[in-house]
Structures are given as structure tokens and as C-alpha cells.
PDB file with SEQRES, HELIX, SHEET and CRYST1 records, atoms N, CA, C and O in Angstrom:
SEQRES   1 A   60  MET GLU THR TYR THR PHE LEU ARG ALA LEU ALA ASP SER          
SEQRES   2 A   60  TRP VAL LEU LEU ALA MET THR LEU PHE PHE LEU GLY VAL          
SEQRES   3 A   60  ILE LEU TRP ALA TYR ARG PRO GLY SER ARG ARG MET HIS          
SEQRES   4 A   60  ASP GLU ILE SER GLN ILE PRO LEU ARG ASP ASP THR GLU          
SEQRES   5 A   60  SER LEU GLY ASN GLY GLY ALA LYS                              
HELIX    1 AA1 THR A    3  LEU A   10  1                                   8    
HELIX    2 AA2 ALA A   11  VAL A   15  3                                   5    
HELIX    3 AA3 LEU A   16  ALA A   30  1                                  15    
HELIX    4 AA4 ARG A   36  SER A   43  1                                   8    
HELIX    5 AA5 ILE A   45  LEU A   47  5                                   3    
HELIX    6 AA6 ASP A   50  LEU A   54  5                                   5    
CRYST1    1.000    1.000    1.000  90.00  90.00  90.00 P 1           1          
ATOM      1  N   MET A   1      39.652 160.391 159.037  1.00  0.00           N  
ATOM      2  CA  MET A   1      41.025 160.039 158.765  1.00  0.00           C  
ATOM      3  C   MET A   1      41.050 158.723 157.989  1.00  0.00           C  
ATOM      4  O   MET A   1      40.344 157.775 158.334  1.00  0.00           O  
ATOM      5  N   GLU A   2      41.829 158.678 156.990  1.00  0.00           N  
ATOM      6  CA  GLU A   2      41.958 157.488 156.162  1.00  0.00           C  
ATOM      7  C   GLU A   2      42.679 156.386 156.946  1.00  0.00           C  
ATOM      8  O   GLU A   2      43.550 156.672 157.768  1.00  0.00           O  
ATOM      9  N   THR A   3      42.318 155.139 156.691  1.00  0.00           N  
ATOM     10  CA  THR A   3      42.879 154.016 157.435  1.00  0.00           C  
ATOM     11  C   THR A   3      44.396 153.936 157.283  1.00  0.00           C  
ATOM     12  O   THR A   3      45.109 153.728 158.264  1.00  0.00           O  
ATOM     13  N   TYR A   4      44.886 154.101 156.063  1.00  0.00           N  
ATOM     14  CA  TYR A   4      46.325 154.021 155.840  1.00  0.00           C  
ATOM     15  C   TYR A   4      47.062 155.107 156.617  1.00  0.00           C  
ATOM     16  O   TYR A   4      48.096 154.834 157.227  1.00  0.00           O  
ATOM     17  N   THR A   5      46.557 156.300 156.604  1.00  0.00           N  
ATOM     18  CA  THR A   5      47.190 157.409 157.310  1.00  0.00           C  
ATOM     19  C   THR A   5      47.218 157.143 158.810  1.00  0.00           C  
ATOM     20  O   THR A   5      48.220 157.405 159.475  1.00  0.00           O  
ATOM     21  N   PHE A   6      46.117 156.623 159.338  1.00  0.00           N  
ATOM     22  CA  PHE A   6      46.059 156.304 160.757  1.00  0.00           C  
ATOM     23  C   PHE A   6      47.074 155.228 161.127  1.00  0.00           C  
ATOM     24  O   PHE A   6      47.806 155.379 162.105  1.00  0.00           O  
ATOM     25  N   LEU A   7      47.125 154.142 160.353  1.00  0.00           N  
ATOM     26  CA  LEU A   7      48.058 153.062 160.645  1.00  0.00           C  
ATOM     27  C   LEU A   7      49.506 153.514 160.491  1.00  0.00           C  
ATOM     28  O   LEU A   7      50.378 153.094 161.252  1.00  0.00           O  
ATOM     29  N   ARG A   8      49.759 154.365 159.511  1.00  0.00           N  
ATOM     30  CA  ARG A   8      51.120 154.882 159.320  1.00  0.00           C  
ATOM     31  C   ARG A   8      51.545 155.744 160.502  1.00  0.00           C  
ATOM     32  O   ARG A   8      52.680 155.633 160.965  1.00  0.00           O  
ATOM     33  N   ALA A   9      50.671 156.585 160.990  1.00  0.00           N  
ATOM     34  CA  ALA A   9      50.984 157.429 162.138  1.00  0.00           C  
ATOM     35  C   ALA A   9      51.176 156.574 163.394  1.00  0.00           C  
ATOM     36  O   ALA A   9      52.059 156.849 164.205  1.00  0.00           O  
ATOM     37  N   LEU A  10      50.357 155.550 163.550  1.00  0.00           N  
ATOM     38  CA  LEU A  10      50.486 154.653 164.687  1.00  0.00           C  
ATOM     39  C   LEU A  10      51.826 153.922 164.658  1.00  0.00           C  
ATOM     40  O   LEU A  10      52.511 153.829 165.677  1.00  0.00           O  
ATOM     41  N   ALA A  11      52.195 153.408 163.493  1.00  0.00           N  
ATOM     42  CA  ALA A  11      53.460 152.685 163.362  1.00  0.00           C  
ATOM     43  C   ALA A  11      54.651 153.606 163.559  1.00  0.00           C  
ATOM     44  O   ALA A  11      55.666 153.191 164.118  1.00  0.00           O  
ATOM     45  N   ASP A  12      54.544 154.836 163.114  1.00  0.00           N  
ATOM     46  CA  ASP A  12      55.646 155.782 163.248  1.00  0.00           C  
ATOM     47  C   ASP A  12      55.857 156.240 164.683  1.00  0.00           C  
ATOM     48  O   ASP A  12      56.934 156.736 165.014  1.00  0.00           O  
ATOM     49  N   SER A  13      54.875 156.088 165.523  1.00  0.00           N  
ATOM     50  CA  SER A  13      55.026 156.610 166.879  1.00  0.00           C  
ATOM     51  C   SER A  13      54.964 155.503 167.929  1.00  0.00           C  
ATOM     52  O   SER A  13      55.996 155.112 168.472  1.00  0.00           O  
ATOM     53  N   TRP A  14      53.777 155.000 168.219  1.00  0.00           N  
ATOM     54  CA  TRP A  14      53.594 154.094 169.347  1.00  0.00           C  
ATOM     55  C   TRP A  14      54.170 152.707 169.107  1.00  0.00           C  
ATOM     56  O   TRP A  14      54.747 152.115 170.019  1.00  0.00           O  
ATOM     57  N   VAL A  15      54.027 152.187 167.920  1.00  0.00           N  
ATOM     58  CA  VAL A  15      54.566 150.848 167.657  1.00  0.00           C  
ATOM     59  C   VAL A  15      56.091 150.891 167.683  1.00  0.00           C  
ATOM     60  O   VAL A  15      56.728 149.967 168.190  1.00  0.00           O  
ATOM     61  N   LEU A  16      56.674 151.945 167.145  1.00  0.00           N  
ATOM     62  CA  LEU A  16      58.128 152.092 167.200  1.00  0.00           C  
ATOM     63  C   LEU A  16      58.603 152.187 168.647  1.00  0.00           C  
ATOM     64  O   LEU A  16      59.608 151.577 169.013  1.00  0.00           O  
ATOM     65  N   LEU A  17      57.896 152.934 169.457  1.00  0.00           N  
ATOM     66  CA  LEU A  17      58.243 153.047 170.874  1.00  0.00           C  
ATOM     67  C   LEU A  17      58.117 151.698 171.574  1.00  0.00           C  
ATOM     68  O   LEU A  17      58.992 151.322 172.354  1.00  0.00           O  
ATOM     69  N   ALA A  18      57.043 150.971 171.303  1.00  0.00           N  
ATOM     70  CA  ALA A  18      56.836 149.661 171.926  1.00  0.00           C  
ATOM     71  C   ALA A  18      57.926 148.670 171.510  1.00  0.00           C  
ATOM     72  O   ALA A  18      58.427 147.925 172.352  1.00  0.00           O  
ATOM     73  N   MET A  19      58.294 148.647 170.253  1.00  0.00           N  
ATOM     74  CA  MET A  19      59.336 147.747 169.777  1.00  0.00           C  
ATOM     75  C   MET A  19      60.692 148.100 170.390  1.00  0.00           C  
ATOM     76  O   MET A  19      61.474 147.209 170.722  1.00  0.00           O  
ATOM     77  N   THR A  20      60.968 149.378 170.539  1.00  0.00           N  
ATOM     78  CA  THR A  20      62.222 149.812 171.150  1.00  0.00           C  
ATOM     79  C   THR A  20      62.275 149.395 172.616  1.00  0.00           C  
ATOM     80  O   THR A  20      63.303 148.904 173.083  1.00  0.00           O  
ATOM     81  N   LEU A  21      61.182 149.585 173.340  1.00  0.00           N  
ATOM     82  CA  LEU A  21      61.140 149.183 174.742  1.00  0.00           C  
ATOM     83  C   LEU A  21      61.264 147.668 174.888  1.00  0.00           C  
ATOM     84  O   LEU A  21      61.927 147.189 175.808  1.00  0.00           O  
ATOM     85  N   PHE A  22      60.634 146.914 173.994  1.00  0.00           N  
ATOM     86  CA  PHE A  22      60.754 145.461 174.021  1.00  0.00           C  
ATOM     87  C   PHE A  22      62.200 145.033 173.783  1.00  0.00           C  
ATOM     88  O   PHE A  22      62.715 144.165 174.487  1.00  0.00           O  
ATOM     89  N   PHE A  23      62.851 145.638 172.797  1.00  0.00           N  
ATOM     90  CA  PHE A  23      64.246 145.326 172.487  1.00  0.00           C  
ATOM     91  C   PHE A  23      65.141 145.622 173.692  1.00  0.00           C  
ATOM     92  O   PHE A  23      65.977 144.796 174.059  1.00  0.00           O  
ATOM     93  N   LEU A  24      64.975 146.779 174.302  1.00  0.00           N  
ATOM     94  CA  LEU A  24      65.781 147.129 175.466  1.00  0.00           C  
ATOM     95  C   LEU A  24      65.502 146.188 176.632  1.00  0.00           C  
ATOM     96  O   LEU A  24      66.416 145.842 177.380  1.00  0.00           O  
ATOM     97  N   GLY A  25      64.255 145.773 176.793  1.00  0.00           N  
ATOM     98  CA  GLY A  25      63.911 144.825 177.841  1.00  0.00           C  
ATOM     99  C   GLY A  25      64.588 143.477 177.647  1.00  0.00           C  
ATOM    100  O   GLY A  25      65.064 142.877 178.610  1.00  0.00           O  
ATOM    101  N   VAL A  26      64.633 142.997 176.408  1.00  0.00           N  
ATOM    102  CA  VAL A  26      65.292 141.721 176.118  1.00  0.00           C  
ATOM    103  C   VAL A  26      66.786 141.824 176.400  1.00  0.00           C  
ATOM    104  O   VAL A  26      67.377 140.905 176.967  1.00  0.00           O  
ATOM    105  N   ILE A  27      67.392 142.926 176.011  1.00  0.00           N  
ATOM    106  CA  ILE A  27      68.825 143.124 176.259  1.00  0.00           C  
ATOM    107  C   ILE A  27      69.101 143.169 177.761  1.00  0.00           C  
ATOM    108  O   ILE A  27      70.035 142.527 178.241  1.00  0.00           O  
ATOM    109  N   LEU A  28      68.296 143.922 178.500  1.00  0.00           N  
ATOM    110  CA  LEU A  28      68.489 143.990 179.946  1.00  0.00           C  
ATOM    111  C   LEU A  28      68.261 142.636 180.603  1.00  0.00           C  
ATOM    112  O   LEU A  28      68.969 142.289 181.548  1.00  0.00           O  
ATOM    113  N   TRP A  29      67.292 141.867 180.124  1.00  0.00           N  
ATOM    114  CA  TRP A  29      67.025 140.548 180.685  1.00  0.00           C  
ATOM    115  C   TRP A  29      68.207 139.598 180.424  1.00  0.00           C  
ATOM    116  O   TRP A  29      68.576 138.815 181.300  1.00  0.00           O  
ATOM    117  N   ALA A  30      68.790 139.666 179.238  1.00  0.00           N  
ATOM    118  CA  ALA A  30      69.905 138.777 178.894  1.00  0.00           C  
ATOM    119  C   ALA A  30      71.154 139.097 179.713  1.00  0.00           C  
ATOM    120  O   ALA A  30      71.920 138.194 180.049  1.00  0.00           O  
ATOM    121  N   TYR A  31      71.361 140.353 180.032  1.00  0.00           N  
ATOM    122  CA  TYR A  31      72.558 140.761 180.765  1.00  0.00           C  
ATOM    123  C   TYR A  31      72.286 141.037 182.242  1.00  0.00           C  
ATOM    124  O   TYR A  31      73.080 141.710 182.900  1.00  0.00           O  
ATOM    125  N   ARG A  32      71.190 140.532 182.762  1.00  0.00           N  
ATOM    126  CA  ARG A  32      70.867 140.778 184.162  1.00  0.00           C  
ATOM    127  C   ARG A  32      71.866 140.043 185.060  1.00  0.00           C  
ATOM    128  O   ARG A  32      72.434 139.028 184.658  1.00  0.00           O  
ATOM    129  N   PRO A  33      72.077 140.555 186.268  1.00  0.00           N  
ATOM    130  CA  PRO A  33      72.981 139.881 187.196  1.00  0.00           C  
ATOM    131  C   PRO A  33      72.452 138.484 187.546  1.00  0.00           C  
ATOM    132  O   PRO A  33      71.249 138.299 187.728  1.00  0.00           O  
ATOM    133  N   GLY A  34      73.334 137.531 187.637  1.00  0.00           N  
ATOM    134  CA  GLY A  34      72.930 136.180 188.011  1.00  0.00           C  
ATOM    135  C   GLY A  34      72.609 135.276 186.839  1.00  0.00           C  
ATOM    136  O   GLY A  34      72.363 134.088 187.044  1.00  0.00           O  
ATOM    137  N   SER A  35      72.600 135.786 185.627  1.00  0.00           N  
ATOM    138  CA  SER A  35      72.265 134.934 184.486  1.00  0.00           C  
ATOM    139  C   SER A  35      73.505 134.316 183.839  1.00  0.00           C  
ATOM    140  O   SER A  35      73.383 133.514 182.913  1.00  0.00           O  
ATOM    141  N   ARG A  36      74.676 134.676 184.312  1.00  0.00           N  
ATOM    142  CA  ARG A  36      75.909 134.166 183.709  1.00  0.00           C  
ATOM    143  C   ARG A  36      75.989 132.638 183.821  1.00  0.00           C  
ATOM    144  O   ARG A  36      76.354 131.964 182.858  1.00  0.00           O  
ATOM    145  N   ARG A  37      75.652 132.097 184.989  1.00  0.00           N  
ATOM    146  CA  ARG A  37      75.740 130.642 185.167  1.00  0.00           C  
ATOM    147  C   ARG A  37      74.794 129.920 184.210  1.00  0.00           C  
ATOM    148  O   ARG A  37      75.160 128.904 183.620  1.00  0.00           O  
ATOM    149  N   MET A  38      73.581 130.444 184.057  1.00  0.00           N  
ATOM    150  CA  MET A  38      72.619 129.832 183.145  1.00  0.00           C  
ATOM    151  C   MET A  38      73.140 129.855 181.707  1.00  0.00           C  
ATOM    152  O   MET A  38      73.028 128.860 180.990  1.00  0.00           O  
ATOM    153  N   HIS A  39      73.707 130.982 181.285  1.00  0.00           N  
ATOM    154  CA  HIS A  39      74.229 131.083 179.925  1.00  0.00           C  
ATOM    155  C   HIS A  39      75.440 130.172 179.723  1.00  0.00           C  
ATOM    156  O   HIS A  39      75.620 129.612 178.643  1.00  0.00           O  
ATOM    157  N   ASP A  40      76.269 130.023 180.755  1.00  0.00           N  
ATOM    158  CA  ASP A  40      77.404 129.101 180.659  1.00  0.00           C  
ATOM    159  C   ASP A  40      76.927 127.661 180.504  1.00  0.00           C  
ATOM    160  O   ASP A  40      77.478 126.907 179.702  1.00  0.00           O  
ATOM    161  N   GLU A  41      75.901 127.275 181.271  1.00  0.00           N  
ATOM    162  CA  GLU A  41      75.355 125.920 181.158  1.00  0.00           C  
ATOM    163  C   GLU A  41      74.757 125.680 179.771  1.00  0.00           C  
ATOM    164  O   GLU A  41      74.973 124.626 179.173  1.00  0.00           O  
ATOM    165  N   ILE A  42      74.020 126.643 179.270  1.00  0.00           N  
ATOM    166  CA  ILE A  42      73.405 126.509 177.954  1.00  0.00           C  
ATOM    167  C   ILE A  42      74.461 126.419 176.861  1.00  0.00           C  
ATOM    168  O   ILE A  42      74.282 125.692 175.884  1.00  0.00           O  
ATOM    169  N   SER A  43      75.561 127.153 177.018  1.00  0.00           N  
ATOM    170  CA  SER A  43      76.602 127.139 175.987  1.00  0.00           C  
ATOM    171  C   SER A  43      77.322 125.796 175.930  1.00  0.00           C  
ATOM    172  O   SER A  43      77.965 125.488 174.926  1.00  0.00           O  
ATOM    173  N   GLN A  44      77.226 124.994 176.986  1.00  0.00           N  
ATOM    174  CA  GLN A  44      77.902 123.698 177.017  1.00  0.00           C  
ATOM    175  C   GLN A  44      77.039 122.554 176.483  1.00  0.00           C  
ATOM    176  O   GLN A  44      77.521 121.426 176.379  1.00  0.00           O  
ATOM    177  N   ILE A  45      75.798 122.814 176.150  1.00  0.00           N  
ATOM    178  CA  ILE A  45      74.900 121.758 175.676  1.00  0.00           C  
ATOM    179  C   ILE A  45      75.461 121.006 174.464  1.00  0.00           C  
ATOM    180  O   ILE A  45      75.415 119.776 174.462  1.00  0.00           O  
ATOM    181  N   PRO A  46      75.988 121.680 173.438  1.00  0.00           N  
ATOM    182  CA  PRO A  46      76.498 120.921 172.287  1.00  0.00           C  
ATOM    183  C   PRO A  46      77.711 120.054 172.611  1.00  0.00           C  
ATOM    184  O   PRO A  46      78.015 119.123 171.865  1.00  0.00           O  
ATOM    185  N   LEU A  47      78.403 120.338 173.696  1.00  0.00           N  
ATOM    186  CA  LEU A  47      79.621 119.609 174.034  1.00  0.00           C  
ATOM    187  C   LEU A  47      79.377 118.458 175.000  1.00  0.00           C  
ATOM    188  O   LEU A  47      80.297 117.691 175.286  1.00  0.00           O  
ATOM    189  N   ARG A  48      78.156 118.325 175.507  1.00  0.00           N  
ATOM    190  CA  ARG A  48      77.859 117.261 176.456  1.00  0.00           C  
ATOM    191  C   ARG A  48      77.862 115.900 175.776  1.00  0.00           C  
ATOM    192  O   ARG A  48      77.606 115.782 174.578  1.00  0.00           O  
ATOM    193  N   ASP A  49      78.153 114.890 176.559  1.00  0.00           N  
ATOM    194  CA  ASP A  49      78.094 113.515 176.076  1.00  0.00           C  
ATOM    195  C   ASP A  49      76.624 113.127 175.916  1.00  0.00           C  
ATOM    196  O   ASP A  49      75.809 113.403 176.796  1.00  0.00           O  
ATOM    197  N   ASP A  50      76.291 112.495 174.807  1.00  0.00           N  
ATOM    198  CA  ASP A  50      74.896 112.130 174.543  1.00  0.00           C  
ATOM    199  C   ASP A  50      74.345 111.146 175.564  1.00  0.00           C  
ATOM    200  O   ASP A  50      73.139 111.131 175.812  1.00  0.00           O  
ATOM    201  N   THR A  51      75.198 110.327 176.158  1.00  0.00           N  
ATOM    202  CA  THR A  51      74.710 109.326 177.105  1.00  0.00           C  
ATOM    203  C   THR A  51      74.246 109.969 178.410  1.00  0.00           C  
ATOM    204  O   THR A  51      73.470 109.361 179.147  1.00  0.00           O  
ATOM    205  N   GLU A  52      74.703 111.176 178.708  1.00  0.00           N  
ATOM    206  CA  GLU A  52      74.260 111.870 179.931  1.00  0.00           C  
ATOM    207  C   GLU A  52      72.753 112.107 179.902  1.00  0.00           C  
ATOM    208  O   GLU A  52      72.081 111.962 180.923  1.00  0.00           O  
ATOM    209  N   SER A  53      72.228 112.465 178.750  1.00  0.00           N  
ATOM    210  CA  SER A  53      70.829 112.854 178.664  1.00  0.00           C  
ATOM    211  C   SER A  53      69.884 111.655 178.623  1.00  0.00           C  
ATOM    212  O   SER A  53      68.669 111.845 178.681  1.00  0.00           O  
ATOM    213  N   LEU A  54      70.391 110.444 178.527  1.00  0.00           N  
ATOM    214  CA  LEU A  54      69.517 109.279 178.471  1.00  0.00           C  
ATOM    215  C   LEU A  54      68.949 108.927 179.832  1.00  0.00           C  
ATOM    216  O   LEU A  54      67.869 108.341 179.907  1.00  0.00           O  
ATOM    217  N   GLY A  55      69.633 109.261 180.895  1.00  0.00           N  
ATOM    218  CA  GLY A  55      69.126 109.034 182.236  1.00  0.00           C  
ATOM    219  C   GLY A  55      69.196 107.608 182.711  1.00  0.00           C  
ATOM    220  O   GLY A  55      68.582 107.261 183.719  1.00  0.00           O  
ATOM    221  N   ASN A  56      69.936 106.765 182.003  1.00  0.00           N  
ATOM    222  CA  ASN A  56      70.039 105.370 182.437  1.00  0.00           C  
ATOM    223  C   ASN A  56      71.493 104.983 182.707  1.00  0.00           C  
ATOM    224  O   ASN A  56      71.882 103.838 182.475  1.00  0.00           O  
ATOM    225  N   GLY A  57      72.281 105.911 183.187  1.00  0.00           N  
ATOM    226  CA  GLY A  57      73.644 105.607 183.591  1.00  0.00           C  
ATOM    227  C   GLY A  57      74.609 105.415 182.441  1.00  0.00           C  
ATOM    228  O   GLY A  57      75.694 104.867 182.638  1.00  0.00           O  
ATOM    229  N   GLY A  58      74.254 105.841 181.271  1.00  0.00           N  
ATOM    230  CA  GLY A  58      75.179 105.742 180.146  1.00  0.00           C  
ATOM    231  C   GLY A  58      74.998 104.500 179.287  1.00  0.00           C  
ATOM    232  O   GLY A  58      75.644 104.384 178.245  1.00  0.00           O  
ATOM    233  N   ALA A  59      74.149 103.581 179.687  1.00  0.00           N  
ATOM    234  CA  ALA A  59      73.928 102.379 178.884  1.00  0.00           C  
ATOM    235  C   ALA A  59      73.017 102.706 177.720  1.00  0.00           C  
ATOM    236  O   ALA A  59      72.030 103.426 177.868  1.00  0.00           O  
ATOM    237  N   LYS A  60      73.353 102.178 176.579  1.00  0.00           N  
ATOM    238  CA  LYS A  60      72.540 102.441 175.379  1.00  0.00           C  
ATOM    239  C   LYS A  60      71.613 101.286 175.102  1.00  0.00           C  
ATOM    240  O   LYS A  60      70.852 101.324 174.135  1.00  0.00           O  
TER     241      LYS A  60                                                      
END                                                                             
């Protein structure tokens, strides 16, 4: 079997299946129960006061 033909058949079947399963896994992980609070916290990062992250009580 020629190398190109083998790689093409592999990509058309198993790699496509693996990529689809990975995509579905990422979607299920993002929408899993209990992740809402984490996503809400992450969405507020751009709106936080910069002095909060300094860890010295807000003094610059």
C-alpha cells in the first residue's frame, strides 16, 4: 500500500473519529454541572480592580 493512500484512509476514518470525540468531550466538559460558578468568575476577570491582584491591600 502506498504511503499516501494509507495516510488518507487513516485520516478519513480513525483520525476523523478521534477529532470528533475530542470535540464532543470538550463541549461536554465546558457544560458539565458545577462549572457555572467557575465560568462566572473567569468572565469577571477583565472587570476586576487591578489593585486586588497586587496582594498588598491596594497600595501601589
